NUDREN-745046 format. One record per residue (C-alpha): y, x, z. Coordinates in steps of 0.2 Angstrom, whole numbers, plus 2048, in hexadecimal, padded with zeros to 3 digits. Layout:
YXZ/...
END
This chain:
D942D6326/D8D2E331A/D962E3309/D8C2E92FA/D9C2F02F2/DA02FB301/DA130E2FE/D9631530C/D8331830E/D7D31C320/D6D325321/D6132632F/D63339331/D75336335/D7C33C324/D8933131C/D8C32F309/D9D329304/DA03242F2/DB13292EC/DB131E2DD/DAA30E2D6/DA53082C5/DB02FA2BE/DA72EB2B9/DAC2DB2AE/DAB2C92B4/D982C92B0/D952D82BB/D922E42AC/D992F52AC/DAA2F72A3/DA8306296/DB531128E/DB731527C/DA832127D/D9D315285/D9E31D296/DA03122A6/DB23112AC/DB53152BE/DC33152CB/DC631B2DC/DBC3102E8/DCA3052F1/DC2308302/DBE31A300/DCE321308/DCD315317/DBB31A319/DBE32C318/DCC32C325/DC1321331/DB232C32F/DBC33C333/DBE336345/DAC339349/DA234133A/DA3352332/DA535331F/D9735E317/D9935C305/DA63552F9/DA13542E7/DAD34A2DC/DA43392DE/D9A33A2EF/D9F3412FF/D9234530C/D9634531F/D8B34832E/D8C341340/D8934E34D/D8934E360/D99359361/DA234E354/D9E33F35E/DA334736F/DB334C368/DB633A362/DB1334373/DBE34037B/DCB337370/DC6326377/DBA321368/DAB31636F/D9A314368/D9F302363/DAE308359/DA3314350/D9630834C/DA32FB346/DAA30833A/D9930C333/D962FA330/DA72F632A/DA530331B/D92303318/D8B2FB309/D792FA311/D732F7322/D7730532F/D6730C335/D64307348/D6031934C/D7131F347/D7A313352/D6D317361/D7132A35E/D8432735F/D8231C36F/D77329377/D84337373/D9232D379/D89328389/D8633A38D/D9933F38B/D9F34039D/D8E33B3A4/D8F34C3AD/D9F3513B5/DA53603BF/DB035B3CD/DB83643DC/DAF35C3EC/DAE3603FE/D9F369403/D94364412/D9737541B/DAA373418/DB637940B/DB63733F9/DAC3793EA/DA73733D9/D993663D8/D8F3603C9/D8E34D3CA/D8833F3BF/D8732C3C0/D7532E3B9/D683363C5/D5D3373B6/D693423AC/D6C34D3BB/D5934F3BE/D573523AB/D633613AA/D5D3693BB/D4C3693B3/D523783A8/D523893AF/D6138E3A5/D6B3813AF/D623833C0/D663953C1/D793923BF/D7A3863CE/D743833E0/D6C3733E7/D6F3703F9/D64366405/D6C355400/D683593EE/D7A35C3E9/D7D3683DB/D8A3763DE/D923813D1/D9A3923D5/DAB3933CE/DA63A23C3/D983983BB/DA23893B7/DA338E3A4/D913943A3/D8A3843A9/D9437A39D/D8D38538F/D7B383395/D7D370397/D8536D386/D7637637E/D6B369386/D7635B37F/D8035738E/D9335A38C/D9B35C39D/DAB3543A2/DB43623AC/DBF3593B9/DBF3683C5/DD136B3C4/DDB37B3C1/DE338A3CA/DF63863CA/DFA3973C4/E0B3A03C8/E193933C5/E243973B6/E3238C3B0/E3138B39D/E3F37F397/E41379385/E5137B37D/E5B36D375/E6237A369/E5A38A362/E6239B365/E6A399354/E72389359/E6737D34F/E6236C358/E5036D35E/E4535F364/E3235E364/E2B351357/E2334235F/E1234735A/E14358361/E19350372/E0B344371/DFF35336E/E0635C37D/E0534D388/DF3349383/DEE35B388/DF835B398/DF334939E/E013493AB/DFA3593B3/DEA3503B9/DD83573B8/DD534B3A9/DDF35739E/DE336939F/DD636F393/DD236B380/DD836D36E/DE6367364/DE3365352/DF2365346/DF436A334/DFB37B330/E0E37932F/E0F36B33B/E1537634A/E0637A355/E1138735D/E1E37A363/E0F37036A/E0B380374/E1D38237A/E1D36F380/E0C372389/E13382391/E23378396/E1836A39E/E0C3763A7/E1A3813AE/E103913B1/E0D3A33AC/E053A239B/DF93AD390/DF93AA37D/DEB3B1372/DEE3B1360/DE83B9350/DF23C834C/E023D2350/E0D3C8344/E083B834D/E0B3C035E/E1D3C3358/E1F3B2351/E1A3AA361/E263B536A/E343B035E/E3039E361/E3039F373/E413A8374/E4839C367/E4338C36E/E4138E381/E4B39538F/E403A4392/E493B5392/E433C4387/E3C3CC397/E323BD39B/E273BE38B/E1C3CD389/E133D4379/E023DB37D/DFC3E436C/DF93F5366/E0B3F8364/E113F2376/E073ED385/E133E338F/E0D3D739C/E1A3C93A0/E1A3B83A7/E163B2395/E0B3BF38C/E053BE37A/DF63C8373/DE93C7366/DD73C4365/DD43D535D/DDD3DD36B/DD23D4378/DC23D836F/DC63EB36C/DBA3F8374/DB740A371/DA540736C/D983F836B/D913FE37C/DA23FF385/DAB3F138E/DBA3E7387/DC83F138F/DD53E438D/DCC3D5394/DD53DA3A5/DE43D139D/DDC3C13A2/DDF3C63B4/DEF3D03B3/DF93C03B8/DF53B03C1/DF53A63B0/DF73933B2/DF439139F/DEA39A391/DEF39537F/DE2399371/DEB399361/DE0396351/DD239235D/DC638F34F/DC63A334E/DC23A6360/DB63B5360/DA63B536A/DAC3C2377/DBB3B737B/DAF3A837D/DA63B238B/DB73B6393/DBC3A4392/DAD39E39B/DB43A73AA/DC539F3A8/DC038D3AB/DCD38C3BA/DDB38F3AE/DE33823A3/DDD385391/DE537F381/DDE382370/DE9380360/DE137E34F/DE237633E/DD037333E/DC137334A/DB637A33C/DAE38A341/DA4394334/D9839A342/D94389348/D9B38B35A/DA437B35B/D9A37736A/DA1387373/DB338236F/DAF370376/DA8376387/DB238538A/DC3381383/DC136E385/DBF35F37A/DCB35A36C/DDA352374/DE534E365/DE234D353/DEF348345/DE8346333/DF1351327/DF534331B/DFD339329/E0A34732C/E0C34A31A/E11337318/E1D339326/E2534831E/E2035432C/E1635F320/E1836130D/E0F357300/E023632F8/DFB3632E7/DEA36C2E6/DE33732D6/DD337C2D2/DD53872C3/DC438C2BB/DC439C2B2/DB53A22A6/DAD3B22AC/DB53C12A3/DA83C7296/DA73D929C/DA13D22AD/D933C62A7/D853D32A7/D893D92B9/D8A3C72BF/D793C22B8/D713D22BF/D793D02D1/D713C92E0/D783B82E7/D853C02F3/D8A3CD2E5/D8C3BF2D9/D993B72E3/DA43C72E4/DA23CA2D1/DA83B92CD/DB63B92DB/DBD3C92D3/DBC3C22C1/DCA3CC2B9/DCD3BD2AD/DD63B42BC/DE53C02BB/DEB3B82AB/DEA3A72B3/DF43AD2C2/E013B32B7/E023A22AE/E043992BF/E123A52C4/E1B3A12B3/E1938F2B7/E213912C8/E2F39D2C5/E3C39C2D3/E2F3962E0/E293A02EF/E173A42EB/E093AB2F6/DFA3B32ED/DEB3B42F9/DDA3BC2F6/DCB3C32FE/DC83D42F5/DD43E22F7/DD03EB2E7/DD33DB2DE/DE43D82E7/DE93EA2E4/DE63E82D1/DEF3D82D1/DFE3E02DA/DFF3ED2CD/DFE3E12BF/E0C3D52C5/E163E12CF/E153D72DF/E133DF2F0/E023DE2FA/DFF3DC30C/DEE3E0313/DE73E4324/DEC3F6322/DFE3F231F/E083F832E/E103EA338/E223F0334/E1E3EF322/E173DE323/E253D732D/E313DF320/E283D7311/E273C631A/E3A3C731E/E3D3CA30B/E323BC306/E3B3B0313/E4C3B530C/E483B32FA/E4A3C52F6/E373C52F2/E303B62E8/E1E3BB2E7/E133C32F5/E013C72F4/DF73C7305/DE53CA309/DDC3C1317/DEA3C5323/DF33B731A/DE73AA320/DEE3A8332/DFE3A633C/E0A3AC32F/E1A3A2330/E213A131E/E2939031D/E3139430C/E20396303/E1D3882F7/E0F38E2EC/DFF3962F1/DF239E2E5/DE13A22EC/DD93AF2E0/DCA3B12EB/DC33AA2FB/DB63AE309/DA63A5303/DA6393309/DB3395317/DBB38331A/DC7389327/DCD39731C/DD138A30E/DDB38031A/DE438E321/DE9394310/DF038330B/DF938331B/E03391316/E0D38630B/E0E376315/E1F37831D/E2A36A318/E3536F309/E4836D30B/E493642FA/E3A3592FE/E2F3612F0/E1C3622F0/E133722F3/E063792E7/DF53812EB/DEB3892DE/DD938F2E0/DD439A2D1/DC139B2D0/DB43A12C3/DAC3932B9/D9A38F2BC/D9739D2C8/D943A02DB/DA73A12DD/DA838F2D7/D9A3892E2/DA23912F2/DB338A2ED/DAC3782EE/DA637C300/DB7383305/DBF373300/DB536830C/DC236831A/DD136430F/DC7357306/DC334F317/DD634F31A/DDA34530A/DDE3532FE/DD63532ED/DD53612E0/DDA35F2CE/DCD3692C4/DD53722B5/DCE37E2A8/DD638F2A6/DDB38B295/DE938029D/DF13902A3/DF039B294/DFC39D286/DF8396275/DF53A726E/DEB3AE27C/DD83AE279/DCD3A5285/DBF3B028D/
END
């Protein structure tokens, strides 16, 4: 039954508007007003529950203070279906929280998308002429006839005299790509090559002698992916917050699969961290784990490389020389770390790897290039997703307090800001020198903490490094120097470390408990999530982490900051908005 006091409005274009607050009323239904005559509000009592329920099947698009906007999309519904959500459950959720009738068209769209999930399957079947091959099958002759009416699909398969549709092994990924573009996600139950066997036992104690056991949710995630070794599993994405131990999930999956494994990750530092984790928490020997980077090109039963290495070529017209790594061993598993960053050329290679088990690990399925459908059809659907706030409540990741500090634009930059184009305006505002004083005040507030300062623009970071006397790591910093600085930060010898975009991904700094973002990449939601994730490792004293985003007041910088916060808002985080004056000394003039 629809309740008028519910927080949700469902619109016929599949956009959802969720009210975060409600106006207080007296016994006569009149608004309660404060001393200044303004209506008093409170957080809507059903907002948090509605937010968490919607996150299972809708994407957050905007999150102003009082009204969040979501959208239901085919991929968001198919990922929900992969986790067992039905059209009836989605419809019931919408009706449970809506304050107005839910448009019939929305329910029909959801039912149609759910119905299409798994309507087409790829299965290994016996051919009439002997042997086995991959067949595209459907319980709906109309659906099969529909897709075969498209040339892009027909050219990727063959149809025999009995009208059975056969797919060549090398076209298995390509036909899934073509079909998802037509609105048909394929359930691939064709099975996998076993790969060369490799025993990867998990230790009960690390090499340092500490007790080790995978957490319950890490085991659940690995089991959900593996599905007992059946064709129902073996591909897909595990979504867990930064700091929740996605690498351990990877180790658990490797243990279950028991085969030679190729791990793709974001940078050389991450390669070495994966290697350390493998040697620390499994029974693999050093010679079993190879590093394939610019520094060392060792191929071993478990080999770890970077996306950058795989996509390197001498010129735009040359071949990707290191793609041969995909065939160097008889891999039984390919792990895609930070799968939301998977570059387009690796998508193309992955289309040819459908016979290998494929595990994606990420904190967010959000891709800034909109290729979520490519991840869905080539890596696989979402197999496990644990909300950030749930793990925070269980003590597996640190509580985080997020603050956006709004700084007036330095007067010396106002003219250049006003005369700049839209893109240039963002950079001028992002590099606002007035931010430096605020950063210094935050540093004073958190003396004794382990503080990461992260930014987008190198010149800005160089200037800040000189001003506060903290070292800076950029993409040009040699790996040996990076590792030295990271080690000093971990040991406590270094309290403040400044990093460029290289600090967004796969840096294991569990001691970090304060992060200051001084500039970001336009509206990148996944970047904001990654940066917060740098400080979410649980703290030994149980203290909260602090995340600051320093933005220029009333500028393009502030506009894009609101977009970057979308994903974290969906996860239940909120930003306290404060003015720069709160971080200035009484004698310091306000810009």
